[in-house]
SEKETI-901891 format. One record per residue (C-alpha): residue in one letter; x, y, z; residue number from 1. Coordinates in steps of 0.5 Angstrom, whole numbers, plus 2048, in hexadecimal, padded with zeros to 3 digits. Example, Ala and Ser with C-alpha at 12.3 -4.5 7.8 and 13.67 -1.06 7.14 Angstrom:
2
r:a, c1:819, c2:7F7, c3:810, k:1
r:s, c1:81B, c2:7FE, c3:80E, k:2
# end
This chain:
192
r:x, c1:996, c2:573, c3:8AC, k:1
r:x, c1:999, c2:57A, c3:8AB, k:2
r:x, c1:993, c2:57C, c3:8B0, k:3
r:x, c1:995, c2:577, c3:8B5, k:4
r:x, c1:99C, c2:57A, c3:8B5, k:5
r:x, c1:99A, c2:580, c3:8B7, k:6
r:x, c1:99C, c2:582, c3:8BE, k:7
r:x, c1:996, c2:584, c3:8C3, k:8
r:x, c1:998, c2:58B, c3:8C3, k:9
r:x, c1:997, c2:58B, c3:8BB, k:10
r:x, c1:990, c2:588, c3:8BC, k:11
r:x, c1:98E, c2:58D, c3:8C1, k:12
r:x, c1:990, c2:593, c3:8BC, k:13
r:x, c1:98C, c2:590, c3:8B6, k:14
r:x, c1:986, c2:58E, c3:8BA, k:15
r:x, c1:986, c2:595, c3:8BD, k:16
r:x, c1:987, c2:598, c3:8B6, k:17
r:x, c1:981, c2:594, c3:8B3, k:18
r:x, c1:97D, c2:596, c3:8B9, k:19
r:x, c1:97E, c2:59D, c3:8B8, k:20
r:x, c1:97E, c2:59C, c3:8B0, k:21
r:x, c1:977, c2:599, c3:8B1, k:22
r:x, c1:975, c2:59E, c3:8B7, k:23
r:x, c1:977, c2:5A4, c3:8B2, k:24
r:x, c1:973, c2:5A0, c3:8AC, k:25
r:x, c1:96D, c2:59F, c3:8B1, k:26
r:x, c1:96D, c2:5A6, c3:8B4, k:27
r:x, c1:96D, c2:5A9, c3:8AD, k:28
r:x, c1:967, c2:5A5, c3:8AA, k:29
r:x, c1:963, c2:5A7, c3:8B0, k:30
r:x, c1:965, c2:5AE, c3:8AF, k:31
r:x, c1:963, c2:5AE, c3:8A8, k:32
r:x, c1:95D, c2:5AA, c3:8AA, k:33
r:x, c1:95B, c2:5AF, c3:8B0, k:34
r:x, c1:95C, c2:5B5, c3:8AA, k:35
r:x, c1:957, c2:5B1, c3:8A6, k:36
r:x, c1:952, c2:5B0, c3:8AB, k:37
r:x, c1:952, c2:5B7, c3:8AD, k:38
r:x, c1:951, c2:5B9, c3:8A6, k:39
r:x, c1:94B, c2:5B4, c3:8A6, k:40
r:x, c1:949, c2:5B7, c3:8AC, k:41
r:x, c1:949, c2:5BE, c3:8AA, k:42
r:x, c1:945, c2:5BC, c3:8A4, k:43
r:x, c1:940, c2:5B8, c3:8A8, k:44
r:x, c1:93F, c2:5BE, c3:8AD, k:45
r:x, c1:93E, c2:5C2, c3:8A6, k:46
r:x, c1:939, c2:5BD, c3:8A4, k:47
r:x, c1:935, c2:5BD, c3:8AA, k:48
r:x, c1:934, c2:5C4, c3:8AA, k:49
r:x, c1:932, c2:5C4, c3:8A3, k:50
r:x, c1:92D, c2:5BF, c3:8A5, k:51
r:x, c1:92B, c2:5C3, c3:8AB, k:52
r:x, c1:929, c2:5C9, c3:8A7, k:53
r:x, c1:925, c2:5C5, c3:8A2, k:54
r:x, c1:921, c2:5C2, c3:8A8, k:55
r:x, c1:920, c2:5C9, c3:8AA, k:56
r:x, c1:91E, c2:5CB, c3:8A3, k:57
r:x, c1:919, c2:5C5, c3:8A2, k:58
r:x, c1:916, c2:5C7, c3:8A9, k:59
r:x, c1:915, c2:5CE, c3:8A7, k:60
r:x, c1:911, c2:5CB, c3:8A1, k:61
r:x, c1:90C, c2:5C8, c3:8A6, k:62
r:x, c1:90C, c2:5CF, c3:8AA, k:63
r:x, c1:90C, c2:5D3, c3:8A3, k:64
r:x, c1:906, c2:5CF, c3:8A1, k:65
r:x, c1:902, c2:5D0, c3:8A8, k:66
r:x, c1:904, c2:5D8, c3:8A8, k:67
r:x, c1:901, c2:5D8, c3:8A1, k:68
r:x, c1:8FB, c2:5D5, c3:8A3, k:69
r:x, c1:8FB, c2:5D9, c3:8A9, k:70
r:x, c1:8FC, c2:5E0, c3:8A5, k:71
r:x, c1:8F7, c2:5DD, c3:8A0, k:72
r:x, c1:8F1, c2:5DC, c3:8A5, k:73
r:x, c1:8F3, c2:5E3, c3:8A8, k:74
r:x, c1:8F2, c2:5E6, c3:8A1, k:75
r:x, c1:8EC, c2:5E3, c3:8A0, k:76
r:x, c1:8E9, c2:5E5, c3:8A7, k:77
r:x, c1:8EB, c2:5EC, c3:8A6, k:78
r:x, c1:8E8, c2:5EC, c3:89F, k:79
r:x, c1:8E2, c2:5E9, c3:8A2, k:80
r:x, c1:8E2, c2:5EF, c3:8A7, k:81
r:x, c1:8E3, c2:5F5, c3:8A2, k:82
r:x, c1:8DD, c2:5F8, c3:89F, k:83
r:x, c1:8D9, c2:5F7, c3:899, k:84
r:x, c1:8D7, c2:5FE, c3:895, k:85
r:x, c1:8D0, c2:5FE, c3:898, k:86
r:x, c1:8D3, c2:5FE, c3:89F, k:87
r:x, c1:8D8, c2:604, c3:89D, k:88
r:x, c1:8D2, c2:608, c3:89A, k:89
r:x, c1:8CE, c2:607, c3:8A1, k:90
r:x, c1:8D4, c2:60A, c3:8A5, k:91
r:x, c1:8D2, c2:611, c3:8A5, k:92
r:x, c1:8CB, c2:610, c3:8A8, k:93
r:x, c1:8CE, c2:60B, c3:8AD, k:94
r:x, c1:8D3, c2:610, c3:8AF, k:95
r:x, c1:8CE, c2:615, c3:8B0, k:96
r:x, c1:8C9, c2:611, c3:8B4, k:97
r:x, c1:8D0, c2:60F, c3:8B9, k:98
r:x, c1:8D2, c2:616, c3:8B9, k:99
r:x, c1:8CB, c2:619, c3:8BB, k:100
r:x, c1:8CB, c2:613, c3:8C1, k:101
r:x, c1:8D1, c2:616, c3:8C4, k:102
r:x, c1:8D0, c2:61D, c3:8C3, k:103
r:x, c1:8D5, c2:61F, c3:8BE, k:104
r:x, c1:8D2, c2:622, c3:8B8, k:105
r:x, c1:8D4, c2:620, c3:8B1, k:106
r:x, c1:8D5, c2:626, c3:8AD, k:107
r:x, c1:8D8, c2:623, c3:8A7, k:108
r:x, c1:8D9, c2:61C, c3:8A4, k:109
r:x, c1:8DC, c2:61D, c3:89D, k:110
r:x, c1:8DF, c2:618, c3:899, k:111
r:x, c1:8E7, c2:61A, c3:897, k:112
r:x, c1:8E8, c2:614, c3:892, k:113
r:x, c1:8EA, c2:60D, c3:891, k:114
r:x, c1:8F1, c2:60A, c3:890, k:115
r:x, c1:8F4, c2:604, c3:88F, k:116
r:x, c1:8F6, c2:600, c3:896, k:117
r:x, c1:8FD, c2:603, c3:895, k:118
r:x, c1:901, c2:5FE, c3:89A, k:119
r:x, c1:8FB, c2:5F9, c3:899, k:120
r:x, c1:8FC, c2:5F9, c3:891, k:121
r:x, c1:8F7, c2:5FA, c3:88C, k:122
r:x, c1:8F2, c2:5F5, c3:890, k:123
r:x, c1:8EF, c2:5FA, c3:894, k:124
r:x, c1:8EC, c2:601, c3:893, k:125
r:x, c1:8ED, c2:606, c3:898, k:126
r:x, c1:8E8, c2:60B, c3:899, k:127
r:x, c1:8E9, c2:611, c3:89D, k:128
r:x, c1:8E3, c2:615, c3:8A1, k:129
r:x, c1:8E5, c2:61C, c3:8A3, k:130
r:x, c1:8E0, c2:61E, c3:8A9, k:131
r:x, c1:8DF, c2:624, c3:8AE, k:132
r:x, c1:8DC, c2:623, c3:8B5, k:133
r:x, c1:8DA, c2:628, c3:8BA, k:134
r:x, c1:8DA, c2:625, c3:8C1, k:135
r:x, c1:8DE, c2:625, c3:8C8, k:136
r:x, c1:8E4, c2:621, c3:8C9, k:137
r:x, c1:8E0, c2:61C, c3:8CD, k:138
r:x, c1:8DB, c2:61C, c3:8C7, k:139
r:x, c1:8E0, c2:61A, c3:8C2, k:140
r:x, c1:8E3, c2:615, c3:8C6, k:141
r:x, c1:8DC, c2:611, c3:8C7, k:142
r:x, c1:8DB, c2:612, c3:8BF, k:143
r:x, c1:8E2, c2:60F, c3:8BD, k:144
r:x, c1:8E1, c2:60A, c3:8C2, k:145
r:x, c1:8D9, c2:608, c3:8BF, k:146
r:x, c1:8DC, c2:609, c3:8B8, k:147
r:x, c1:8E2, c2:604, c3:8BA, k:148
r:x, c1:8DC, c2:5FF, c3:8BD, k:149
r:x, c1:8D7, c2:600, c3:8B7, k:150
r:x, c1:8DC, c2:5FF, c3:8B2, k:151
r:x, c1:8E2, c2:5FB, c3:8B4, k:152
r:x, c1:8E2, c2:5F8, c3:8AD, k:153
r:x, c1:8E4, c2:5FD, c3:8A9, k:154
r:x, c1:8E5, c2:604, c3:8AC, k:155
r:x, c1:8EC, c2:608, c3:8AE, k:156
r:x, c1:8ED, c2:60F, c3:8B0, k:157
r:x, c1:8F2, c2:613, c3:8AD, k:158
r:x, c1:8F4, c2:61B, c3:8AD, k:159
r:x, c1:8F1, c2:61C, c3:8B4, k:160
r:x, c1:8F1, c2:623, c3:8B6, k:161
r:x, c1:8ED, c2:627, c3:8BC, k:162
r:x, c1:8EC, c2:62E, c3:8BC, k:163
r:x, c1:8E9, c2:632, c3:8C1, k:164
r:x, c1:8E4, c2:637, c3:8BF, k:165
r:x, c1:8E8, c2:63D, c3:8C3, k:166
r:x, c1:8EF, c2:63E, c3:8C4, k:167
r:x, c1:8EF, c2:63F, c3:8CB, k:168
r:x, c1:8EE, c2:63A, c3:8D1, k:169
r:x, c1:8EA, c2:634, c3:8CF, k:170
r:x, c1:8E5, c2:632, c3:8D4, k:171
r:x, c1:8E2, c2:62B, c3:8D5, k:172
r:x, c1:8DC, c2:62A, c3:8D1, k:173
r:x, c1:8DE, c2:62F, c3:8CC, k:174
r:x, c1:8DC, c2:62E, c3:8C5, k:175
r:x, c1:8E2, c2:62C, c3:8C0, k:176
r:x, c1:8E3, c2:62C, c3:8B9, k:177
r:x, c1:8E5, c2:625, c3:8B7, k:178
r:x, c1:8E8, c2:623, c3:8B0, k:179
r:x, c1:8EA, c2:61B, c3:8AF, k:180
r:x, c1:8EA, c2:617, c3:8A8, k:181
r:x, c1:8E6, c2:611, c3:8A9, k:182
r:x, c1:8E9, c2:60C, c3:8A4, k:183
r:x, c1:8E6, c2:605, c3:8A2, k:184
r:x, c1:8E9, c2:600, c3:89E, k:185
r:x, c1:8E5, c2:5FB, c3:899, k:186
r:x, c1:8E8, c2:5F5, c3:896, k:187
r:x, c1:8E8, c2:5F5, c3:88F, k:188
r:x, c1:8E6, c2:5EE, c3:88C, k:189
r:x, c1:8EA, c2:5EB, c3:886, k:190
r:x, c1:8E6, c2:5EB, c3:880, k:191
r:x, c1:8E6, c2:5E4, c3:87D, k:192
# end
């Protein structure tokens, strides 16, 4: 009965106080829940980032396998193109023939030595041939072009020097002394 004795004003104050307390409790609860939700959202985003990185890593496995396959095929192709020992031995005669055709005379063809492949590792033997030619500039250009066409598999040029025979004016068609290192690479097959 005591509740019926309350005045209308008192009831209103109590109702407002209860509503304020409930609202404050709900507001605090929602604020706490919002904070927890933000923590979970951060963890979720971090996990999504990790998942994305893992997916990219897994995708790289496929690309790495493909890249390995491509590099292996390229290696086998290059290995197949490298000369055998008998082809390297025949090189001086073949260069002599090509130089005669291009009117650039081969004066010397000396094996300078062999070494491991350097950057290529010990799988390759690098052999340098010190050569000396005599001919005009256009003849040398033709010779170099023919050499590249005839021996695309294993021939490289290093240390090219062209010296005119006289120290004055170099006329078109005048003879030059041409020194160049011809380099061959031979694949060393692994011994089993």
